[in-house]
C-alpha positions as CSV (number, residue, x, y, z in Angstrom):
1,M,-12.6,2.6,-1.6
2,R,-13.5,-1.1,-1.6
3,F,-10.7,-3.5,-3.0
4,R,-12.0,-7.1,-3.5
5,L,-10.0,-10.4,-4.0
6,V,-11.4,-12.0,-7.1
7,V,-10.4,-16.0,-7.1
8,E,-12.8,-17.0,-9.3
9,Q,-13.3,-16.0,-13.3
10,K,-10.3,-13.9,-13.2
11,K,-10.5,-13.9,-17.2
12,R,-13.7,-11.4,-17.2
13,Y,-11.5,-8.7,-16.1
14,L,-9.3,-9.3,-19.3
15,D,-9.9,-6.2,-20.9
16,L,-8.3,-3.9,-18.1
17,L,-5.9,-6.5,-17.6
18,L,-5.0,-6.0,-21.3
19,L,-4.7,-2.3,-20.8
20,A,-1.0,-3.2,-19.3
21,D,0.0,-6.1,-20.6
22,E,-1.3,-6.6,-24.3
23,Q,-0.6,-9.8,-24.9
24,E,-2.9,-12.2,-23.3
25,S,-1.1,-15.8,-23.2
26,M,1.8,-13.6,-21.0
27,I,-1.2,-12.5,-18.6
28,D,-2.3,-16.4,-18.7
29,R,1.6,-16.9,-17.1
30,Y,0.4,-15.2,-13.9
31,L,-3.0,-15.0,-13.2
32,E,-4.7,-18.0,-12.4
33,G,-1.1,-17.8,-9.7
34,G,-1.5,-14.8,-8.3
35,D,-3.9,-13.0,-6.1
36,L,-5.8,-10.8,-8.4
37,W,-7.1,-7.5,-6.9
38,V,-10.1,-4.9,-8.0
39,L,-10.6,-1.2,-6.9
40,E,-14.3,-1.0,-7.2
41,P,-15.2,2.8,-6.0
42,A,-18.9,2.1,-7.3
43,A,-20.3,-0.5,-9.2
44,L,-17.6,-0.6,-12.0
45,P,-13.8,-1.9,-11.7
46,V,-12.0,0.8,-12.5
47,A,-8.4,-0.7,-11.3
48,V,-7.2,-4.5,-11.1
49,C,-3.7,-5.3,-9.9
50,V,-2.4,-9.2,-10.0
51,V,0.4,-10.2,-7.6
52,T,2.7,-13.3,-7.7
53,D,4.1,-14.5,-4.5
54,E,8.3,-15.4,-6.0
55,G,9.2,-16.8,-2.6
56,Q,11.3,-15.8,0.5
57,G,9.0,-12.8,1.3
58,V,9.4,-11.1,-2.2
59,F,6.2,-10.4,-4.0
60,E,6.0,-8.9,-7.7
61,V,3.0,-6.8,-9.1
62,Q,2.6,-8.5,-11.8
63,N,0.0,-6.3,-13.6
64,L,-1.4,-3.1,-12.6
65,A,-3.6,-1.3,-14.7
66,V,-6.6,1.5,-14.5
67,S,-9.2,2.2,-16.9
68,P,-8.6,5.1,-19.2
69,D,-11.3,7.3,-17.7
70,Y,-10.2,6.9,-14.1
71,Q,-6.1,7.5,-15.0
72,R,-4.5,10.1,-12.8
73,R,-6.8,10.5,-9.8
74,G,-4.6,8.5,-7.4
75,F,-6.9,5.0,-8.3
76,G,-3.2,3.3,-8.8
77,S,-1.5,4.6,-6.2
78,A,-4.5,4.0,-3.9
79,M,-4.2,0.3,-5.2
80,L,-0.1,0.2,-4.1
81,R,-0.9,1.0,-1.0
82,H,-3.8,-1.3,-0.7
83,V,-1.0,-3.9,-1.4
84,E,1.8,-3.4,0.6
85,D,-0.5,-2.9,3.4
86,H,-2.3,-6.5,2.4
87,Y,0.9,-8.3,2.3
88,Q,2.4,-6.6,5.2
89,G,4.1,-9.3,7.5
90,R,4.3,-11.6,4.7
91,A,6.6,-9.7,2.3
92,V,9.6,-8.2,2.9
93,K,10.3,-6.8,-0.8
94,L,7.3,-5.7,-3.1
95,L,9.0,-5.8,-6.8
96,V,7.8,-4.6,-10.0
97,G,9.0,-5.4,-13.9
98,T,7.9,-2.7,-16.7
99,G,9.1,-0.9,-19.4
100,D,11.8,1.7,-19.7
101,L,9.6,4.8,-19.8
102,P,9.9,7.8,-18.1
103,L,6.3,8.8,-16.8
104,T,5.9,4.6,-15.5
105,L,9.1,4.7,-13.8
106,A,8.2,8.1,-12.0
107,F,5.0,6.6,-10.9
108,Y,6.4,3.5,-9.3
109,Q,9.2,6.2,-8.0
110,Q,6.5,8.6,-6.3
111,N,5.1,5.5,-4.7
112,G,7.9,4.8,-2.7
113,F,9.8,1.9,-5.3
114,V,13.6,2.3,-6.5
115,F,15.5,1.1,-9.8
116,D,16.3,-2.8,-8.8
117,H,17.9,-4.0,-11.9
118,R,17.7,-3.8,-15.7
119,V,17.4,-7.2,-18.1
120,P,18.3,-6.1,-21.6
121,R,15.5,-7.3,-23.6
122,G,13.4,-8.8,-21.4
123,I,10.5,-7.4,-22.8
124,A,11.5,-7.8,-26.4
125,D,12.3,-11.4,-26.0
126,A,9.3,-12.4,-23.8
127,Y,6.8,-11.0,-26.5
128,D,5.9,-12.8,-29.9
129,H,5.3,-8.8,-31.4
130,P,7.7,-5.8,-30.8
131,V,5.6,-3.6,-28.0
132,F,4.6,-0.4,-27.9
133,D,4.0,2.5,-25.4
134,N,3.1,6.0,-26.5
135,G,5.0,5.2,-29.4
136,V,8.5,3.9,-27.9
137,Q,8.9,0.8,-28.4
138,L,9.8,-1.1,-25.3
139,I,12.6,-3.6,-25.1
140,D,14.5,-3.6,-21.6
141,K,12.9,-4.9,-18.8
142,V,13.0,-2.6,-15.8
143,Y,12.7,-4.1,-12.1
144,L,12.0,-1.3,-9.3
145,S,11.3,-2.7,-5.6
146,K,10.4,-1.5,-2.4
147,T,11.1,-2.7,0.8
148,I,8.2,-3.4,3.2
149,A,8.7,-2.4,6.8
150,A,7.9,-5.2,9.5
């Protein structure tokens, strides 16, 4: 698998980024200041991940998305492993904030993340419209974390 760090024209991956964060203005808040990783097992990108440096050894996965045609094939997990490997030595902890959905939480937990904290109405108050995933309205933002070995 080929992981590539994109440093210019990050918005050309907007279609993929919108799969994980449906409001472009929210993506704009972290895209330019974050590292955009693209997974390209062939000529086309199948997954993206934006990681920001939050300081004091904490790096946050702001966006992780896999093209619908390639979901449930291990590409999201591969991206998380790549991110962990890349930031090892600089990161003490990886953090991810997501909606309170059992499948999403299970995905991160299967990849070694544990519950960190919850922000009540963290999604409902951040977006300019109600956010739904698989028919469920997302209200709270749940943070999971993973300690990175030195």
